[in-house]
N, C-alpha and C positions, 0 to 999 in steps of 0.2 A: 045375705050380706053382700055389700057392694065393694068390689075391689078398689083400693085406692090407686093402684098403679096398673096400667096396661101391661100384660105379660110381655116381656122383651125377649122371650125365648131362652133356651139354653145356650151357654157359650159353645163355641163351635170349633172351627178349624184351627190349625196350628198357628196361623198368623192372621192378625186382624190389623186393619189400619186405623181403627178407632177403638176407644175403650168400650168394654161390654157394660151395659147398664145393669144396676143391681136388680136381680130377678126376684123381687120381693112380691109375695102375695099377701098384702096387708088388707085387713078387714075393715069395712065400714068407715068411709070418710078418710078421708085422708084422714160467778155472779159477781159476776164479780168483775172488778177491774182486771184487764188482761195482765198476766204476770208470767215471767219466765219460770216454768216449773223446774224445780231441782229434782230431777228424776233419779230414782235409785238406780245406779248403774253398776252392775257386778261384772267387771271386766274378766275376772277369772271364773271359770265354771266348766261344767261338763259340755263338751261340744257334741252336737247331735250327730249320731252315726249316719253316714251317707251324705253329709254335706259336701258338695262339690267345690265350692269356692266361697270365700268371704273376704271382705275388705272394702276399701273405698272404691266407689264406682268411677268409671272413666268420665271425666269432665271435659266438655268441648266448649271452646271459647265462642262467643257470639257477640257481634258488634251491637252496641246500644244497651246491652244488659251486663256490662262489665262489673258494676258495683254489686248487683244482685248475685252474679256469678262468684265474685270474690267472697261475699258474705256466706254463701252456701259452701264453698270449698274450704273456708277457714273455720267454720263453726265447729265447736266442740260437739262430740257425738250426741250427748244428752240434749243440748240445745238444738241441734239439727233435727233430732227426732221430734221435739216439741213444735218446732217451727215449720218443718216440711213434711212431717208425717211419714206414712208408709203406703206403698202400693206394690203390686206384683204384676209380672207378665209371665205366663206359662208357669215355670217352676222356680222363678227367681223373685225374691223379695227385695225390694229397695226400701231401706229404712234410713231416714235422714240422709246423710251423705255416705252411707255404707250399703252393701248388698251381700246377699248370700243365696246360693242356688241349691236346691234340693232334688232328690231323685223322683219326687212325686209332684203332681200338679196342685196348684194352690186353689183352695175353695173359698176361703174367707179370711179376713184379717180383723183382729180385735185389739183395741188400744188398752194398755194397762200402764201403771206407773213404772214397771220394770222394762217395758218394751212392747213389742207387738206379738200377740199370741196368734200363731198361724195354724189354720186348719187345712190339711192337705189329704190327698188320696190318689187313687189311680186315675180318677176323672175329676174334672174341675167343678162338676155340679154337686151342690150340697144335698140334693134329694135322690141321688142315684144309690142303688144298693152297694153294700161294701163298707168296710170300716173307714173312719177318718182318723188321722193321726195329728197330734198337736205338738208344736214346738214353740217355745218362747224365744224370740229373737231380740236380743238386747240392742240398744242404740249403737254399740260399737261393732255389731255384726256377730258377736259370740252367741251361742245358742245353748238351749237346754230342753231336752225332751220332757214332756209332761204326760203322765199316764191318765188321760181323760177318755171316758167311754160314754159320751153323751148322746150318741145317735143323732137322729134327725130332730133337732130342737134348737131354739134360740137361747143361747147362754147370755149371761150378764157380765160385763166388765166395765171399768171406768178408768179414765186416764190418770186418776189420782189414787187408784187402788192396786195393790199387788195380788189381788184375788180374782177368782172367777166363780160365778154362781150358776146353778141350774136347778130345774125341777125334774123329778122322776116319779113314776108310779111306785107307791110304797110297797115293799115286799115282793116286787116283781123282778125276776131274773131274765135278762134278755129284752129285746125290743118288742113293742106292741104295734099293731096296725092301727090306722086312724079309727076304724070301726070299734076296735077293742078299747082304745083310749076313751071313747065316749062313755064307757060304762065304769070307768075308774072314779072312785070317790075319795080315796086317801092317797096323799102325795107326800113325798119327801122333798124338802127344800135343802139344798146342799151348797156348802161353800168350800172351795179348795184353794189353798195357798200356792201361788205360782213360784214362790221363793223356795219352798220345800217339796212341792208336789204332793203334799198330804192333805187329807180332809181335815178342816178345822172346825166345822160346825154342821149340824144336821138336826132337823126337826120334822115332825109330821103334822100336816094340816088336812082339812077336808075341803072339798070343792069339786065342781064339775068343769070339764073342759071339752066342749062340743063345738066351738066356733072356729077352730083352726085345724089344719091338717098335719100338725107336728105330733111327736110322741108325747109331748108334755107342754104345759103352758109356757109362753115366753116369759123371760124374767129380765129384771134390771137390777143394778147394784150400785151403791154409793156409800162410802164410809163404812159404818158397822151394820148396815141394813141391806136387805134385798127385798124385791117385790116380784110376785108372780101374778099373772093376769088370768083369772078364772072367769067362768060365766057370771059368777057373783060379783066380779070386780077385782080390783087389786088387793092382794093379801100381802101384808108386810111381816118380815121376820127380822127382829133385832137379835143377831146372834151373840152379842156381848151379854145381853140380859136374858135371852131365851124367850122373850115376849113375842107374841104374834097378835095381829089385829087386822081387821078389814078396813080398807080406806073408804070412808063414806062417799056416796054419790058417784061411784064408779061402776055399779052393776050394769052389765050389758054394754060396757064402754066400747068393746070391739075395735079399739085402736091401740096399737102397742107402742106408740111414740112416747118414749121416756128416756131421760138422760140426766145424769148427775143430780139425782134427787128431785127432778121435776118430771111432770107428766102432762100430756095434752088430752083434752076432750074436744070433740068436733061434732057439731050438729049435722043433721041430714037435711036434704032437700033445700028449702029456702034459707035455712040457717047456715051461713058459711063462716061464721066466726069460729076461731080457734081459741080455746081458753087454756091457759097454762097454770098449773098448780104446783105448790111445794108439797112433796110427800109428807115430810115430818110435821109441818104446822097445819097443813090443809088449806093454807091461804091461797087466794087467787093472785097469781103473779102478774098476769097480763091477759087482756082480750085483744086478739089481733084479727082484723077483718081479712078475709081471703076471697078470691073469686071462685065461682062455681067450677068444680073440676080440678082445683088446686090440690096437690099432694104436699104434705108438710113433713120436714125432716129436721129434728133437733140436732144441733152440734153436740159432739161428745161432752163438752163442758157445760151444756145447757144454756149458753148465752144467746145463741142465734137459732132462728128457724129459717130453713130454705123452702121456698115454694116453687114447685114445678108443675107443668102440665103433663098429663099422662098421654103423650102423643107420639112418642118415639116408636118406630116400627122397624123390625129386621126381617130379612128373608129367612124363612124357616129351614131351608136346605143349605144355603151358603153362609148364613149369619151376617151377610153384608147389610149395612145400614141403608134402609129405604127412605125413611123419614127421620131426620135428626131431632133431638129434643128441642123444646122451646127454650128461650132464654129464661134464666132463673132470677128471682129476686130474694134478697135476704133481709130479715127483720130482726132487730135487737129485741129480745124478750123483755129486757129491763127498761128500755127507753122508747121502743116503738119506731125507731128510725129505720127507714127502708133504703137499701142500696141495691141497684140492679147491676148485674155484671154482663158485659157484652159476650156475644158468641153463643152458639148452640152446642153445648158440650155436656158431658156427664160429669157431675161434681161429686167428690167425696169430701172428707174433712181431714184436718190435721188434729192432733190431740188438743191443741189450744184454741180450737174453734175457727180456724181459717179454712177457706174453701180450697179444695185441691182438685186439679184436673191433670190428665196425662195424655200426651199425643205421641205415640210411639213412632209414627211416620216422620215426625219432625225432631225426634229425640228431645222432646221438651216436656217439662213439668211447669205448671202454673199454680202459684199459691197467692190467693187474694185475701185481703182483710175485709170481712163483711161490714165492719164499722165505717170504713172509709172508701172502699172500692179500689184501693191501691193494690197493684199486683206485682209480684216478682216472677219473671219468666226465666227458668233455669234450663240450660241445655246440658244434657248428660246422655250418654249412650244407653239406650234401652233395647233389651233383647226382644225376640219375637214371642208371641203367645197372647192369649186373651188377657185383658187387663182387669185386675181387681183393685178397688180403691179402699183405703182405710176409712173407717167411719161409715161405710155404706153397707146396707143389708143385702145379703145374698141367700139367706135361707128362704126357700120358696115353698 
Protein backbone atom coordinates (compact mmCIF):
# COMPACT_ATOMS: atom_id res chain seq x y z
CA UNK A 1 0.00 0.00 0.00
CA UNK A 2 1.14 3.53 -0.78
CA UNK A 3 1.23 6.10 1.99
CA UNK A 4 -0.72 9.25 1.19
CA UNK A 5 1.40 11.47 3.36
CA UNK A 6 5.15 11.56 4.01
CA UNK A 7 5.71 10.82 7.67
CA UNK A 8 6.39 14.09 9.42
CA UNK A 9 7.86 12.46 12.51
CA UNK A 10 6.73 12.52 16.11
CA UNK A 11 6.14 15.77 17.89
CA UNK A 12 9.17 16.76 19.71
CA UNK A 13 10.57 19.32 22.07
CA UNK A 14 8.73 21.47 24.53
CA UNK A 15 8.67 24.51 22.26
CA UNK A 16 8.19 24.71 18.49
CA UNK A 17 8.11 27.77 16.31
CA UNK A 18 5.77 26.16 13.78
CA UNK A 19 2.77 23.84 14.05
CA UNK A 20 3.40 20.13 13.93
CA UNK A 21 1.93 18.49 10.87
CA UNK A 22 -0.66 15.75 11.35
CA UNK A 23 1.36 12.52 11.62
CA UNK A 24 -1.12 10.46 9.63
CA UNK A 25 -0.23 7.16 8.04
CA UNK A 26 -3.00 7.03 5.45
CA UNK A 27 -3.23 4.17 3.04
CA UNK A 28 -3.32 4.11 -0.79
CA UNK A 29 -3.76 7.39 -2.50
CA UNK A 30 -4.43 10.04 -1.10
CA UNK A 31 -23.88 20.51 2.03
CA UNK A 32 -24.88 22.53 2.23
CA UNK A 33 -25.12 26.36 2.41
CA UNK A 34 -22.93 27.62 5.22
CA UNK A 35 -24.89 28.25 8.35
CA UNK A 36 -24.13 29.28 11.88
CA UNK A 37 -24.56 26.14 13.92
CA UNK A 38 -26.58 26.40 17.05
CA UNK A 39 -24.34 24.22 19.13
CA UNK A 40 -25.61 22.57 22.24
CA UNK A 41 -23.77 24.38 24.99
CA UNK A 42 -23.99 23.08 28.53
CA UNK A 43 -22.48 25.82 30.65
CA UNK A 44 -22.98 23.97 33.88
CA UNK A 45 -21.38 20.58 34.27
CA UNK A 46 -18.72 18.50 35.85
CA UNK A 47 -15.34 20.22 35.61
CA UNK A 48 -12.50 17.86 34.76
CA UNK A 49 -10.27 17.04 37.67
CA UNK A 50 -6.83 18.54 37.27
CA UNK A 51 -7.76 21.47 35.05
CA UNK A 52 -5.32 24.26 35.71
CA UNK A 53 -7.11 27.22 34.13
CA UNK A 54 -10.12 28.02 32.00
CA UNK A 55 -11.53 31.21 30.55
CA UNK A 56 -11.14 33.71 27.79
CA UNK A 57 -7.68 33.77 26.25
CA UNK A 58 -5.57 36.91 26.29
CA UNK A 59 -6.30 38.98 23.17
CA UNK A 60 -3.63 41.21 21.73
CA UNK A 61 -4.48 44.19 19.51
CA UNK A 62 -2.99 44.25 16.03
CA UNK A 63 -3.11 47.12 13.55
CA UNK A 64 -5.04 46.34 10.38
CA UNK A 65 -7.00 43.44 11.86
CA UNK A 66 -9.16 45.48 14.21
CA UNK A 67 -12.52 44.35 12.79
CA UNK A 68 -11.54 40.68 12.81
CA UNK A 69 -10.14 41.06 16.32
CA UNK A 70 -13.36 42.64 17.57
CA UNK A 71 -15.50 39.92 15.97
CA UNK A 72 -13.38 37.28 17.65
CA UNK A 73 -13.37 38.92 21.08
CA UNK A 74 -17.11 39.66 21.13
CA UNK A 75 -18.36 36.38 19.67
CA UNK A 76 -20.64 34.23 21.82
CA UNK A 77 -18.84 31.08 22.93
CA UNK A 78 -20.85 28.71 20.69
CA UNK A 79 -20.45 30.93 17.63
CA UNK A 80 -16.72 31.38 18.33
CA UNK A 81 -16.29 27.61 18.45
CA UNK A 82 -18.08 27.13 15.11
CA UNK A 83 -16.22 29.97 13.41
CA UNK A 84 -12.71 29.66 14.86
CA UNK A 85 -12.53 26.01 15.89
CA UNK A 86 -9.99 24.58 18.30
CA UNK A 87 -6.28 23.90 18.54
CA UNK A 88 -3.78 23.12 21.26
CA UNK A 89 -0.19 23.81 22.21
CA UNK A 90 1.44 21.54 24.75
CA UNK A 91 -1.21 20.95 27.40
CA UNK A 92 -3.48 23.92 26.62
CA UNK A 93 -6.60 23.73 24.44
CA UNK A 94 -7.81 26.89 22.73
CA UNK A 95 -11.48 26.58 21.79
CA UNK A 96 -13.16 29.52 20.09
CA UNK A 97 -12.26 32.51 22.28
CA UNK A 98 -11.71 30.43 25.44
CA UNK A 99 -8.92 28.18 26.66
CA UNK A 100 -8.25 25.49 29.25
CA UNK A 101 -5.02 23.90 30.47
CA UNK A 102 -4.64 20.27 31.54
CA UNK A 103 -1.93 18.37 33.45
CA UNK A 104 -1.29 16.07 30.46
CA UNK A 105 -0.16 16.63 26.89
CA UNK A 106 -2.70 16.89 24.09
CA UNK A 107 -2.68 14.10 21.52
CA UNK A 108 -5.64 14.90 19.25
CA UNK A 109 -8.80 16.99 18.98
CA UNK A 110 -12.20 15.84 17.67
CA UNK A 111 -15.10 18.16 16.78
CA UNK A 112 -18.59 17.39 18.15
CA UNK A 113 -21.81 19.36 18.52
CA UNK A 114 -21.10 19.78 22.24
CA UNK A 115 -17.55 21.06 21.86
CA UNK A 116 -14.18 19.48 21.20
CA UNK A 117 -13.32 15.99 22.49
CA UNK A 118 -9.71 16.07 23.66
CA UNK A 119 -7.44 13.03 23.73
CA UNK A 120 -4.49 13.44 26.09
CA UNK A 121 -1.80 11.47 27.90
CA UNK A 122 1.72 11.57 29.30
CA UNK A 123 3.15 12.06 25.81
CA UNK A 124 1.74 13.85 22.78
CA UNK A 125 2.06 10.90 20.40
CA UNK A 126 -1.05 8.86 19.68
CA UNK A 127 0.83 5.61 19.05
CA UNK A 128 2.99 5.58 22.19
CA UNK A 129 2.26 2.95 24.87
CA UNK A 130 0.18 4.02 27.83
CA UNK A 131 -3.43 5.05 28.29
CA UNK A 132 -5.15 8.02 26.74
CA UNK A 133 -7.67 10.10 28.64
CA UNK A 134 -10.61 11.91 27.08
CA UNK A 135 -12.27 15.16 28.12
CA UNK A 136 -15.05 17.09 26.43
CA UNK A 137 -14.29 20.82 26.38
CA UNK A 138 -17.40 22.91 25.79
CA UNK A 139 -17.26 26.21 23.87
CA UNK A 140 -17.32 28.21 27.12
CA UNK A 141 -14.27 26.34 28.47
CA UNK A 142 -16.17 24.13 30.92
CA UNK A 143 -15.21 20.46 30.81
CA UNK A 144 -16.46 16.94 31.40
CA UNK A 145 -14.34 13.79 31.60
CA UNK A 146 -15.49 10.92 29.39
CA UNK A 147 -14.61 7.31 30.24
CA UNK A 148 -13.40 6.05 26.85
CA UNK A 149 -10.92 3.22 26.46
CA UNK A 150 -10.42 3.11 22.74
CA UNK A 151 -6.71 2.40 22.56
CA UNK A 152 -4.82 3.02 19.34
CA UNK A 153 -7.60 3.51 16.80
CA UNK A 154 -9.37 6.19 14.79
CA UNK A 155 -12.69 7.15 16.35
CA UNK A 156 -15.58 8.82 14.58
CA UNK A 157 -17.11 12.18 15.51
CA UNK A 158 -19.06 14.85 13.64
CA UNK A 159 -19.57 18.61 14.26
CA UNK A 160 -23.35 18.04 14.29
CA UNK A 161 -23.35 15.00 16.57
CA UNK A 162 -23.11 14.67 20.40
CA UNK A 163 -21.72 11.13 20.04
CA UNK A 164 -18.46 9.32 19.41
CA UNK A 165 -18.18 5.97 17.62
CA UNK A 166 -15.46 3.33 17.39
CA UNK A 167 -14.84 -0.31 16.49
CA UNK A 168 -13.29 -2.99 18.69
CA UNK A 169 -12.59 -6.74 18.46
CA UNK A 170 -15.71 -8.54 19.67
CA UNK A 171 -15.36 -10.31 23.00
CA UNK A 172 -11.73 -9.26 23.53
CA UNK A 173 -10.58 -7.73 26.80
CA UNK A 174 -7.56 -5.47 26.51
CA UNK A 175 -5.70 -4.30 23.44
CA UNK A 176 -4.36 -6.39 20.57
CA UNK A 177 -1.16 -6.05 18.60
CA UNK A 178 -1.32 -5.30 14.88
CA UNK A 179 -0.41 -8.92 14.07
CA UNK A 180 -3.19 -10.22 16.33
CA UNK A 181 -5.71 -7.81 14.82
CA UNK A 182 -5.13 -9.33 11.39
CA UNK A 183 -6.75 -12.56 12.58
CA UNK A 184 -9.90 -10.98 14.04
CA UNK A 185 -13.07 -11.63 12.06
CA UNK A 186 -15.78 -10.44 14.47
CA UNK A 187 -16.02 -6.80 15.51
CA UNK A 188 -18.21 -4.66 17.72
CA UNK A 189 -19.34 -1.28 16.45
CA UNK A 190 -19.97 1.04 19.40
CA UNK A 191 -21.61 4.44 19.90
CA UNK A 192 -21.14 6.47 23.09
CA UNK A 193 -23.08 9.59 24.10
CA UNK A 194 -20.82 12.46 25.12
CA UNK A 195 -23.76 14.09 26.93
CA UNK A 196 -24.03 11.23 29.42
CA UNK A 197 -20.79 9.31 28.91
CA UNK A 198 -22.78 6.09 28.45
CA UNK A 199 -22.88 3.58 25.62
CA UNK A 200 -26.05 4.00 23.57
CA UNK A 201 -25.59 1.41 20.83
CA UNK A 202 -23.58 -1.69 19.98
CA UNK A 203 -23.74 -4.38 17.34
CA UNK A 204 -21.50 -7.15 16.03
CA UNK A 205 -20.36 -7.49 12.42
CA UNK A 206 -17.90 -9.67 10.52
CA UNK A 207 -14.94 -8.45 8.51
CA UNK A 208 -11.18 -8.48 8.14
CA UNK A 209 -8.83 -5.63 8.93
CA UNK A 210 -5.33 -6.22 7.60
CA UNK A 211 -4.50 -2.98 5.79
CA UNK A 212 -3.84 -0.63 8.75
CA UNK A 213 -1.71 -0.66 11.86
CA UNK A 214 -4.40 0.29 14.38
CA UNK A 215 -6.20 -1.96 16.87
CA UNK A 216 -9.44 -1.73 14.90
CA UNK A 217 -10.74 -0.35 11.60
CA UNK A 218 -11.10 3.43 11.38
CA UNK A 219 -14.67 4.71 11.62
CA UNK A 220 -16.73 7.75 10.76
CA UNK A 221 -20.12 8.91 12.01
CA UNK A 222 -22.95 11.25 11.01
CA UNK A 223 -26.54 11.46 12.18
CA UNK A 224 -27.85 8.03 13.24
CA UNK A 225 -25.21 6.06 11.36
CA UNK A 226 -21.59 5.03 11.68
CA UNK A 227 -19.23 3.38 9.20
CA UNK A 228 -16.15 1.18 9.65
CA UNK A 229 -13.60 0.54 6.90
CA UNK A 230 -12.68 -3.16 6.61
CA UNK A 231 -10.75 -4.97 3.89
CA UNK A 232 -14.14 -5.70 2.33
CA UNK A 233 -14.98 -1.98 2.26
CA UNK A 234 -17.13 0.32 4.35
CA UNK A 235 -19.71 -1.32 6.64
CA UNK A 236 -22.63 0.82 7.81
CA UNK A 237 -24.46 0.57 11.12
CA UNK A 238 -27.75 2.43 11.61
CA UNK A 239 -28.08 2.29 15.38
CA UNK A 240 -31.62 3.65 15.41
CA UNK A 241 -32.91 0.68 13.41
CA UNK A 242 -30.16 -1.81 14.22
CA UNK A 243 -29.57 -2.47 10.50
CA UNK A 244 -26.11 -3.08 9.04
CA UNK A 245 -25.01 -3.24 5.40
CA UNK A 246 -21.95 -3.13 3.19
CA UNK A 247 -21.40 -0.05 1.05
CA UNK A 248 -21.14 -1.24 -2.59
CA UNK A 249 -18.01 -0.51 -4.57
CA UNK A 250 -15.73 0.19 -1.62
CA UNK A 251 -13.90 -3.13 -1.26
CA UNK A 252 -10.18 -2.54 -0.98
CA UNK A 253 -10.74 1.21 -0.85
CA UNK A 254 -7.69 1.68 1.35
CA UNK A 255 -8.47 5.37 1.91
CA UNK A 256 -10.16 6.57 5.06
CA UNK A 257 -11.15 10.04 3.94
CA UNK A 258 -14.77 10.46 5.06
CA UNK A 259 -16.74 13.20 6.78
CA UNK A 260 -20.34 14.18 7.47
CA UNK A 261 -21.88 11.27 5.56
CA UNK A 262 -19.55 11.52 2.56
CA UNK A 263 -16.58 9.40 1.56
CA UNK A 264 -13.85 9.55 -1.07
CA UNK A 265 -12.41 7.03 -3.49
CA UNK A 266 -9.11 7.72 -5.19
CA UNK A 267 -7.53 5.87 -8.11
CA UNK A 268 -3.93 4.79 -8.36
CA UNK A 269 -1.08 5.54 -10.75
CA UNK A 270 -2.42 7.46 -13.78
CA UNK A 271 -5.92 7.94 -12.34
CA UNK A 272 -5.68 11.04 -10.17
CA UNK A 273 -9.39 11.83 -9.93
CA UNK A 274 -10.99 11.92 -6.50
CA UNK A 275 -14.61 10.72 -6.44
CA UNK A 276 -16.89 11.72 -3.58
CA UNK A 277 -20.00 9.72 -2.68
CA UNK A 278 -22.92 10.03 -0.30
CA UNK A 279 -22.98 7.12 2.16
CA UNK A 280 -26.76 6.98 2.55
CA UNK A 281 -27.81 7.17 -1.11
CA UNK A 282 -24.68 5.84 -2.77
CA UNK A 283 -24.85 8.75 -5.23
CA UNK A 284 -21.72 10.22 -6.76
CA UNK A 285 -21.51 13.78 -5.42
CA UNK A 286 -18.48 14.99 -7.39
CA UNK A 287 -15.43 13.98 -9.39
CA UNK A 288 -12.51 16.30 -8.71
CA UNK A 289 -9.25 16.11 -10.68
CA UNK A 290 -6.05 16.26 -8.66
CA UNK A 291 -2.37 16.26 -9.44
CA UNK A 292 -0.16 13.25 -8.96
CA UNK A 293 1.05 13.12 -5.37
CA UNK A 294 -1.78 15.22 -3.99
CA UNK A 295 -3.19 14.21 -0.63
CA UNK A 296 -6.82 15.10 0.01
CA UNK A 297 -8.55 16.04 3.27
CA UNK A 298 -12.30 16.55 3.66
CA UNK A 299 -13.55 19.34 5.88
CA UNK A 300 -15.47 18.15 8.98
CA UNK A 301 -18.76 19.28 7.41
CA UNK A 302 -17.99 17.51 4.11
CA UNK A 303 -18.24 20.67 1.98
CA UNK A 304 -14.61 21.14 0.97
CA UNK A 305 -11.55 19.08 0.17
CA UNK A 306 -8.04 20.41 0.72
CA UNK A 307 -5.24 19.16 -1.51
CA UNK A 308 -1.64 19.21 -0.28
CA UNK A 309 1.67 17.86 -1.47
CA UNK A 310 3.40 15.39 0.85
CA UNK A 311 6.69 17.26 0.86
CA UNK A 312 7.15 18.68 4.37
CA UNK A 313 10.23 17.38 6.20
CA UNK A 314 11.39 17.73 9.81
CA UNK A 315 14.68 16.94 11.48
CA UNK A 316 14.31 13.62 13.30
CA UNK A 317 16.27 14.73 16.37
CA UNK A 318 15.27 18.36 16.85
CA UNK A 319 11.83 18.39 15.23
CA UNK A 320 12.74 21.61 13.42
CA UNK A 321 11.17 22.18 10.04
CA UNK A 322 13.62 21.54 7.20
CA UNK A 323 11.23 21.85 4.28
CA UNK A 324 7.88 23.60 4.77
CA UNK A 325 4.69 22.27 3.23
CA UNK A 326 3.63 23.34 -0.25
CA UNK A 327 0.76 25.82 -0.67
CA UNK A 328 -2.67 24.22 -0.40
CA UNK A 329 -5.71 24.61 -2.61
CA UNK A 330 -9.30 24.03 -1.62
CA UNK A 331 -12.15 22.69 -3.78
CA UNK A 332 -15.87 22.89 -3.09
CA UNK A 333 -17.24 19.36 -3.33
CA UNK A 334 -20.63 20.72 -4.42
CA UNK A 335 -19.58 23.31 -6.99
CA UNK A 336 -16.02 22.39 -7.99
CA UNK A 337 -14.80 25.93 -7.35
CA UNK A 338 -11.11 26.04 -6.46
CA UNK A 339 -9.45 28.56 -4.13
CA UNK A 340 -5.73 28.65 -3.38
CA UNK A 341 -4.48 30.10 -0.12
CA UNK A 342 -1.07 31.79 0.07
CA UNK A 343 1.68 30.66 2.37
CA UNK A 344 3.30 27.36 3.18
CA UNK A 345 1.64 26.40 6.43
CA UNK A 346 -0.08 23.42 8.01
CA UNK A 347 -3.88 23.68 7.87
CA UNK A 348 -6.55 22.21 10.09
CA UNK A 349 -10.28 22.94 10.01
CA UNK A 350 -12.96 24.69 12.02
CA UNK A 351 -16.23 22.81 12.65
CA UNK A 352 -17.99 24.81 9.92
CA UNK A 353 -15.45 23.98 7.21
CA UNK A 354 -13.07 26.94 7.34
CA UNK A 355 -9.32 26.47 7.08
CA UNK A 356 -7.37 27.01 10.32
CA UNK A 357 -3.66 27.63 10.84
CA UNK A 358 -1.70 28.66 13.94
CA UNK A 359 1.60 30.52 14.26
CA UNK A 360 2.76 30.46 17.92
CA UNK A 361 5.84 32.53 17.16
CA UNK A 362 3.63 35.45 16.07
CA UNK A 363 0.78 34.75 18.51
CA UNK A 364 -1.54 34.51 15.54
CA UNK A 365 -4.34 32.28 14.30
CA UNK A 366 -5.60 32.49 10.73
CA UNK A 367 -9.07 31.37 9.65
CA UNK A 368 -9.90 31.39 5.93
CA UNK A 369 -13.11 30.76 4.00
CA UNK A 370 -12.35 28.13 1.31
CA UNK A 371 -15.28 29.44 -0.74
CA UNK A 372 -13.84 32.94 -1.15
CA UNK A 373 -10.25 32.91 0.08
CA UNK A 374 -11.07 35.66 2.59
CA UNK A 375 -9.06 35.32 5.81
CA UNK A 376 -9.31 36.65 9.35
CA UNK A 377 -6.03 36.97 11.21
CA UNK A 378 -6.49 36.98 14.96
CA UNK A 379 -3.76 37.87 17.43
CA UNK A 380 -3.97 36.09 20.76
CA UNK A 381 -1.40 34.96 23.28
CA UNK A 382 -0.39 31.37 22.55
CA UNK A 383 1.63 29.29 24.99
CA UNK A 384 4.59 27.02 24.20
CA UNK A 385 4.43 23.41 23.02
CA UNK A 386 3.74 21.39 19.92
CA UNK A 387 0.64 22.43 18.00
CA UNK A 388 -2.36 20.20 17.31
CA UNK A 389 -5.06 21.50 14.96
CA UNK A 390 -8.73 20.66 15.12
CA UNK A 391 -9.97 18.66 12.15
CA UNK A 392 -6.51 17.17 11.47
CA UNK A 393 -5.63 13.49 11.78
CA UNK A 394 -2.92 12.57 14.29
CA UNK A 395 -3.46 8.81 14.60
CA UNK A 396 -0.42 7.32 12.88
